[in-house]
PLY file of the C-alpha trace (Angstrom):
ply
format ascii 1.0
element vertex 392
property float x
property float y
property float z
element edge 391
property int vertex1
property int vertex2
end_header
-137.60 -205.94 -68.18
-135.95 -205.47 -64.73
-137.92 -205.78 -61.69
-137.44 -204.78 -57.58
-135.40 -206.57 -55.26
-137.17 -209.85 -54.21
-136.30 -209.28 -50.14
-134.93 -206.51 -48.33
-131.25 -206.19 -47.01
-130.41 -207.66 -44.10
-128.95 -204.95 -41.13
-125.69 -205.53 -41.98
-122.64 -207.53 -43.20
-120.24 -209.02 -40.74
-116.47 -208.54 -40.61
-115.81 -212.51 -42.31
-119.28 -211.87 -44.57
-117.07 -208.78 -45.62
-113.65 -210.66 -46.28
-115.52 -213.72 -47.73
-117.70 -211.42 -50.34
-115.31 -208.95 -51.41
-115.43 -209.68 -55.13
-119.23 -209.06 -55.42
-119.04 -206.48 -52.96
-116.45 -204.40 -55.76
-118.99 -204.85 -58.35
-120.94 -201.42 -58.18
-124.21 -203.32 -59.39
-124.24 -205.74 -56.38
-122.54 -203.96 -53.62
-122.75 -204.13 -49.86
-126.91 -203.70 -50.65
-126.88 -206.27 -52.82
-125.05 -209.04 -50.80
-127.24 -208.07 -47.84
-130.09 -208.87 -50.02
-128.47 -211.83 -50.61
-127.59 -212.66 -46.57
-131.37 -211.79 -46.00
-132.83 -214.69 -48.99
-134.84 -217.87 -48.19
-134.27 -219.91 -51.41
-135.38 -223.46 -51.51
-134.30 -225.77 -54.17
-136.55 -228.60 -55.24
-134.05 -231.56 -55.53
-130.61 -232.35 -54.81
-129.56 -234.36 -57.84
-127.95 -233.06 -61.32
-129.49 -229.31 -61.65
-129.52 -228.92 -57.60
-125.95 -229.84 -57.16
-124.60 -226.37 -58.74
-127.53 -224.67 -57.62
-126.81 -225.53 -53.86
-123.39 -224.95 -54.34
-123.20 -221.41 -56.10
-125.85 -220.41 -54.49
-124.46 -221.38 -50.79
-121.00 -219.78 -52.38
-123.29 -216.37 -53.12
-123.93 -216.14 -49.56
-127.52 -217.04 -49.83
-128.80 -216.67 -46.07
-130.67 -219.61 -45.85
-130.82 -222.52 -48.09
-133.60 -225.29 -48.05
-133.42 -228.61 -49.71
-136.11 -230.78 -50.58
-135.24 -234.40 -51.49
-136.12 -238.03 -50.25
-133.79 -239.94 -52.25
-130.68 -241.62 -51.55
-127.27 -241.47 -53.30
-126.40 -243.93 -55.81
-123.27 -244.33 -58.05
-125.09 -243.42 -61.21
-125.57 -240.30 -59.64
-121.97 -239.35 -59.47
-121.58 -238.83 -63.40
-123.28 -235.54 -62.80
-124.56 -234.88 -58.96
-121.33 -233.03 -58.07
-122.62 -232.26 -54.61
-122.25 -235.76 -53.43
-119.19 -238.24 -53.16
-118.31 -241.51 -53.36
-118.51 -241.66 -50.03
-122.16 -240.46 -50.08
-123.21 -243.54 -51.62
-126.60 -244.81 -49.80
-127.00 -241.52 -48.26
-130.03 -239.21 -47.78
-129.49 -236.73 -50.57
-130.67 -234.06 -48.61
-128.26 -234.80 -45.85
-125.17 -235.45 -48.33
-126.12 -231.74 -49.84
-126.38 -230.20 -46.76
-122.42 -231.25 -45.71
-121.18 -229.89 -48.83
-123.22 -226.55 -48.47
-122.23 -226.52 -45.34
-118.40 -227.26 -46.16
-118.83 -224.19 -48.47
-120.00 -221.74 -46.78
-120.75 -222.12 -42.87
-122.56 -218.71 -42.85
-125.76 -220.47 -44.53
-128.44 -221.76 -42.76
-129.66 -224.93 -44.04
-133.07 -226.21 -43.72
-133.44 -229.91 -44.78
-137.17 -231.66 -45.87
-135.99 -235.05 -46.07
-139.85 -235.81 -47.77
-141.23 -236.31 -51.25
-142.91 -233.36 -52.15
-147.21 -233.46 -52.50
-150.35 -231.74 -52.69
-150.05 -232.40 -49.10
-146.80 -230.40 -47.93
-145.98 -228.05 -50.87
-147.71 -225.08 -49.99
-146.68 -225.44 -46.46
-142.85 -225.78 -47.82
-143.22 -223.22 -50.06
-144.53 -220.70 -47.50
-141.69 -220.32 -45.97
-139.19 -219.00 -48.69
-139.08 -215.99 -50.84
-138.10 -217.92 -54.25
-138.01 -221.57 -55.70
-135.23 -223.08 -57.99
-136.76 -226.03 -59.84
-134.74 -228.88 -60.15
-137.33 -231.81 -60.52
-136.96 -234.43 -63.24
-140.49 -235.14 -64.09
-143.92 -233.31 -65.20
-146.09 -233.93 -62.48
-143.38 -232.27 -59.96
-142.85 -229.51 -62.55
-146.69 -229.08 -62.43
-147.10 -228.91 -58.79
-144.23 -226.28 -58.22
-145.60 -223.86 -61.10
-149.23 -224.05 -59.56
-147.89 -223.96 -55.68
-145.94 -220.91 -56.86
-148.51 -219.46 -58.80
-150.91 -219.86 -55.89
-148.52 -218.23 -53.05
-147.29 -215.33 -55.32
-143.82 -216.54 -54.82
-141.43 -216.66 -58.52
-139.80 -219.78 -59.30
-136.59 -220.71 -61.69
-137.19 -223.33 -63.37
-134.74 -225.62 -65.49
-134.48 -228.82 -67.92
-132.17 -231.14 -69.44
-131.52 -233.89 -71.58
-128.72 -235.22 -73.24
-127.24 -232.61 -74.56
-129.82 -229.60 -74.30
-130.91 -227.78 -71.79
-133.51 -225.57 -71.27
-134.08 -222.15 -68.30
-136.53 -219.74 -67.73
-138.44 -217.83 -64.76
-141.87 -217.91 -64.24
-143.64 -215.13 -62.48
-146.92 -214.52 -62.27
-147.13 -210.78 -61.10
-144.95 -210.04 -63.85
-145.58 -212.61 -66.50
-146.15 -216.00 -67.53
-146.36 -219.03 -65.94
-145.15 -222.62 -66.63
-148.87 -223.22 -67.52
-148.21 -220.67 -69.89
-145.41 -222.18 -71.87
-146.78 -226.13 -71.66
-150.63 -225.73 -71.44
-150.61 -229.62 -71.48
-147.98 -232.04 -70.45
-146.73 -234.19 -73.17
-148.33 -237.84 -74.36
-147.36 -240.59 -71.52
-144.13 -242.26 -72.66
-143.44 -239.18 -75.74
-140.80 -237.71 -73.87
-137.99 -240.05 -71.83
-136.74 -239.01 -68.52
-133.04 -238.70 -67.90
-132.80 -242.04 -66.19
-134.22 -243.33 -69.69
-132.59 -240.86 -72.37
-128.86 -240.04 -70.44
-128.08 -236.42 -70.13
-124.42 -235.11 -70.42
-123.25 -234.57 -66.92
-121.62 -231.05 -67.39
-125.13 -229.85 -68.92
-126.31 -229.96 -65.60
-123.46 -227.49 -64.38
-124.50 -224.90 -67.65
-127.92 -224.81 -66.80
-127.73 -225.13 -63.03
-125.42 -222.06 -63.02
-128.03 -220.04 -64.97
-130.33 -221.22 -62.90
-128.01 -219.39 -59.92
-127.55 -216.53 -62.35
-131.34 -215.72 -62.66
-131.72 -215.72 -58.65
-129.07 -213.94 -57.67
-131.03 -211.32 -60.41
-134.23 -211.76 -59.16
-132.97 -211.29 -55.14
-130.55 -208.33 -55.98
-133.10 -206.56 -58.54
-130.27 -206.43 -60.91
-130.29 -206.78 -64.62
-133.19 -208.45 -66.65
-134.17 -212.10 -65.44
-135.60 -214.54 -68.21
-139.14 -213.28 -67.07
-141.15 -213.88 -70.56
-138.46 -215.45 -72.34
-137.33 -219.16 -72.13
-133.21 -219.92 -72.96
-132.65 -222.43 -74.70
-128.97 -224.20 -75.30
-127.24 -226.52 -77.47
-124.46 -228.21 -76.27
-123.34 -229.92 -78.73
-123.62 -226.74 -81.40
-122.38 -224.64 -78.29
-125.26 -222.29 -79.16
-127.78 -220.46 -76.95
-130.89 -218.79 -77.90
-133.93 -217.39 -76.39
-137.74 -217.20 -76.93
-140.25 -214.62 -76.09
-142.75 -216.52 -73.91
-145.87 -214.27 -73.22
-148.40 -214.64 -70.76
-151.77 -216.35 -72.00
-154.79 -214.65 -71.08
-156.70 -217.80 -71.34
-154.01 -219.70 -68.89
-156.30 -222.09 -66.59
-154.23 -221.14 -63.64
-152.75 -217.19 -64.36
-154.95 -216.06 -66.98
-158.35 -213.50 -66.66
-160.32 -215.88 -65.69
-158.80 -218.89 -63.92
-160.01 -222.09 -63.23
-157.20 -223.72 -61.42
-157.79 -222.41 -57.80
-156.15 -225.47 -55.73
-153.82 -227.59 -56.20
-155.00 -230.86 -57.95
-153.98 -234.38 -58.60
-150.65 -234.15 -60.56
-149.69 -237.79 -61.51
-153.22 -238.02 -63.23
-152.83 -235.01 -64.92
-149.64 -235.94 -66.32
-150.31 -239.54 -66.92
-146.88 -241.51 -66.47
-148.67 -244.27 -68.42
-151.45 -244.23 -70.92
-154.73 -245.66 -69.96
-154.07 -248.40 -73.11
-150.86 -249.17 -71.11
-152.11 -249.71 -67.69
-155.03 -251.84 -68.98
-152.92 -253.88 -70.55
-150.52 -254.35 -67.64
-153.26 -254.51 -65.29
-153.50 -258.36 -65.61
-150.07 -259.53 -67.61
-147.37 -258.31 -65.40
-144.92 -260.64 -64.15
-142.33 -260.07 -61.63
-138.66 -261.11 -62.85
-138.24 -263.72 -60.16
-141.53 -265.58 -62.20
-139.30 -264.67 -65.40
-136.57 -266.66 -64.03
-138.79 -269.75 -63.17
-140.09 -269.53 -66.93
-136.46 -269.55 -67.97
-135.33 -272.53 -65.32
-138.42 -274.82 -66.58
-137.91 -274.39 -69.83
-141.02 -272.36 -71.06
-141.42 -271.48 -74.95
-140.75 -267.63 -74.53
-139.25 -264.89 -76.29
-137.66 -262.57 -73.72
-137.80 -258.97 -75.68
-136.04 -256.07 -74.94
-137.50 -253.25 -75.49
-134.75 -250.36 -74.27
-132.12 -248.44 -76.79
-129.24 -250.32 -78.68
-126.80 -248.36 -76.03
-128.75 -249.84 -73.03
-128.62 -252.90 -74.22
-124.79 -252.77 -74.29
-124.64 -251.95 -70.85
-126.81 -255.04 -69.29
-129.31 -257.38 -70.65
-131.21 -260.30 -69.51
-129.12 -263.77 -70.84
-131.38 -264.74 -74.10
-133.29 -261.57 -74.28
-133.37 -260.46 -78.22
-133.78 -256.36 -78.82
-136.65 -255.03 -80.24
-136.54 -251.29 -79.21
-139.89 -249.79 -78.22
-139.66 -247.55 -81.42
-140.27 -250.71 -83.53
-143.77 -251.63 -81.72
-144.75 -248.03 -82.37
-144.11 -248.09 -86.28
-145.30 -251.36 -86.19
-142.09 -252.97 -88.02
-141.88 -255.57 -84.48
-144.53 -257.54 -85.24
-143.37 -258.98 -88.38
-140.36 -260.32 -86.20
-142.55 -262.32 -83.47
-143.40 -265.44 -83.06
-147.29 -267.25 -82.81
-146.42 -270.09 -81.25
-144.43 -268.63 -78.29
-145.46 -266.31 -75.33
-144.26 -263.42 -75.42
-142.47 -261.60 -72.35
-141.22 -257.95 -72.89
-139.10 -255.80 -70.14
-137.48 -252.35 -70.56
-135.34 -250.50 -67.73
-138.20 -250.30 -65.27
-141.27 -251.29 -66.56
-142.72 -247.81 -68.58
-141.98 -248.70 -71.98
-142.27 -252.10 -71.63
-145.84 -251.40 -70.49
-146.65 -249.43 -73.61
-145.28 -251.47 -75.97
-147.91 -254.47 -74.18
-150.54 -252.56 -75.21
-149.14 -252.42 -78.81
-149.05 -255.93 -78.88
-152.18 -257.00 -76.98
-154.35 -254.68 -79.92
-152.40 -256.56 -82.19
-153.79 -259.86 -81.11
-150.68 -261.17 -79.06
-153.65 -261.94 -75.50
-151.06 -263.64 -73.67
-148.21 -261.26 -73.81
-146.67 -260.11 -70.39
-144.10 -257.64 -69.40
-141.35 -257.84 -66.30
-142.65 -254.93 -63.73
-139.47 -252.93 -62.79
-137.71 -254.48 -65.94
-134.25 -255.03 -65.93
-133.87 -253.22 -62.75
-136.18 -255.63 -60.79
-134.02 -258.35 -62.54
-130.87 -256.70 -61.29
-132.38 -256.69 -57.64
-133.81 -259.70 -57.70
-132.44 -262.12 -59.84
-128.74 -261.23 -60.37
-126.85 -258.58 -58.14
-124.02 -259.13 -59.63
-125.03 -257.44 -62.98
-124.60 -253.30 -63.11
-127.12 -250.95 -62.64
-127.12 -247.59 -64.36
0 1
1 2
2 3
3 4
4 5
5 6
6 7
7 8
8 9
9 10
10 11
11 12
12 13
13 14
14 15
15 16
16 17
17 18
18 19
19 20
20 21
21 22
22 23
23 24
24 25
25 26
26 27
27 28
28 29
29 30
30 31
31 32
32 33
33 34
34 35
35 36
36 37
37 38
38 39
39 40
40 41
41 42
42 43
43 44
44 45
45 46
46 47
47 48
48 49
49 50
50 51
51 52
52 53
53 54
54 55
55 56
56 57
57 58
58 59
59 60
60 61
61 62
62 63
63 64
64 65
65 66
66 67
67 68
68 69
69 70
70 71
71 72
72 73
73 74
74 75
75 76
76 77
77 78
78 79
79 80
80 81
81 82
82 83
83 84
84 85
85 86
86 87
87 88
88 89
89 90
90 91
91 92
92 93
93 94
94 95
95 96
96 97
97 98
98 99
99 100
100 101
101 102
102 103
103 104
104 105
105 106
106 107
107 108
108 109
109 110
110 111
111 112
112 113
113 114
114 115
115 116
116 117
117 118
118 119
119 120
120 121
121 122
122 123
123 124
124 125
125 126
126 127
127 128
128 129
129 130
130 131
131 132
132 133
133 134
134 135
135 136
136 137
137 138
138 139
139 140
140 141
141 142
142 143
143 144
144 145
145 146
146 147
147 148
148 149
149 150
150 151
151 152
152 153
153 154
154 155
155 156
156 157
157 158
158 159
159 160
160 161
161 162
162 163
163 164
164 165
165 166
166 167
167 168
168 169
169 170
170 171
171 172
172 173
173 174
174 175
175 176
176 177
177 178
178 179
179 180
180 181
181 182
182 183
183 184
184 185
185 186
186 187
187 188
188 189
189 190
190 191
191 192
192 193
193 194
194 195
195 196
196 197
197 198
198 199
199 200
200 201
201 202
202 203
203 204
204 205
205 206
206 207
207 208
208 209
209 210
210 211
211 212
212 213
213 214
214 215
215 216
216 217
217 218
218 219
219 220
220 221
221 222
222 223
223 224
224 225
225 226
226 227
227 228
228 229
229 230
230 231
231 232
232 233
233 234
234 235
235 236
236 237
237 238
238 239
239 240
240 241
241 242
242 243
243 244
244 245
245 246
246 247
247 248
248 249
249 250
250 251
251 252
252 253
253 254
254 255
255 256
256 257
257 258
258 259
259 260
260 261
261 262
262 263
263 264
264 265
265 266
266 267
267 268
268 269
269 270
270 271
271 272
272 273
273 274
274 275
275 276
276 277
277 278
278 279
279 280
280 281
281 282
282 283
283 284
284 285
285 286
286 287
287 288
288 289
289 290
290 291
291 292
292 293
293 294
294 295
295 296
296 297
297 298
298 299
299 300
300 301
301 302
302 303
303 304
304 305
305 306
306 307
307 308
308 309
309 310
310 311
311 312
312 313
313 314
314 315
315 316
316 317
317 318
318 319
319 320
320 321
321 322
322 323
323 324
324 325
325 326
326 327
327 328
328 329
329 330
330 331
331 332
332 333
333 334
334 335
335 336
336 337
337 338
338 339
339 340
340 341
341 342
342 343
343 344
344 345
345 346
346 347
347 348
348 349
349 350
350 351
351 352
352 353
353 354
354 355
355 356
356 357
357 358
358 359
359 360
360 361
361 362
362 363
363 364
364 365
365 366
366 367
367 368
368 369
369 370
370 371
371 372
372 373
373 374
374 375
375 376
376 377
377 378
378 379
379 380
380 381
381 382
382 383
383 384
384 385
385 386
386 387
387 388
388 389
389 390
390 391
């Protein structure tokens, strides 16, 4: 369905703006009125990473007058495979500042506002209130639900995108005209069920595919042209090169945007999404060691078995000397248990500690009471024990 323009047009375009945006102006559906609306729009991009990179760059090129950037992270070399708004010289720099510099280089006429903070329940409402439209480029469920809830409570539309390996999704959530994110996903997946991009990987160019769709939707909402993805979920398979969309209906029982909402304020999203299961948290509570402690155990010659619960391709990238690869999936299906000795202390590790904590809970339930896992995983090992190894 078509929707009315999100913002009123600016008073005028300067001569320089007419020159810059001429290819938009000669499109009848956009024209002077549409470009003036873009100039008058205030759009906030949550995240300056994989999806945020093409989003910010093309929103700037399109002439969106005010662009806000929320990101508290710093540029890492592993980001450069997909986060094209940053370059080699930006490694170690705050992402929000690096992204802002690129935006200004693309279009100096854009007003860039930097929010170099972590988005939390304490600041999200204040930050969102200054913008007409939110574009969500986050990669974790807790922030996605918070973005959705804040947008609904403030009556603002937001464009959502998600990527994983070769698959992408995008939609527009605007409770005033259709469903919200909770209508599509009422509950987050169980902890550890859906790997993050840091754990499962993502094809770099997929960010451009989904990010450009997000920008396309933002432009349509701002100018009031076309049919936005309100009430539709667009699904993209890069390997098969297939697009399909699925209708998403507003849930009348939605606790946030339904007929009788029970969520009227922001909640504890970390608790709601549960980064770790209760069993994993309990198992890790008194059975976590540091990477340095593991190295000391190795040097002493302790009778231990180090088990890497990551995937084979991760093990090929980098591994702890002496570690045996038994992927987490084998702990879940039980086949790993027959491979474990009863006379050695089991030490588990993964990339950052989440998967090994889940595997640890399984071991504890199976009777391996003295098993432990390495907090921070192999990333902590690289940082504190052997900085010569590559990170990923």
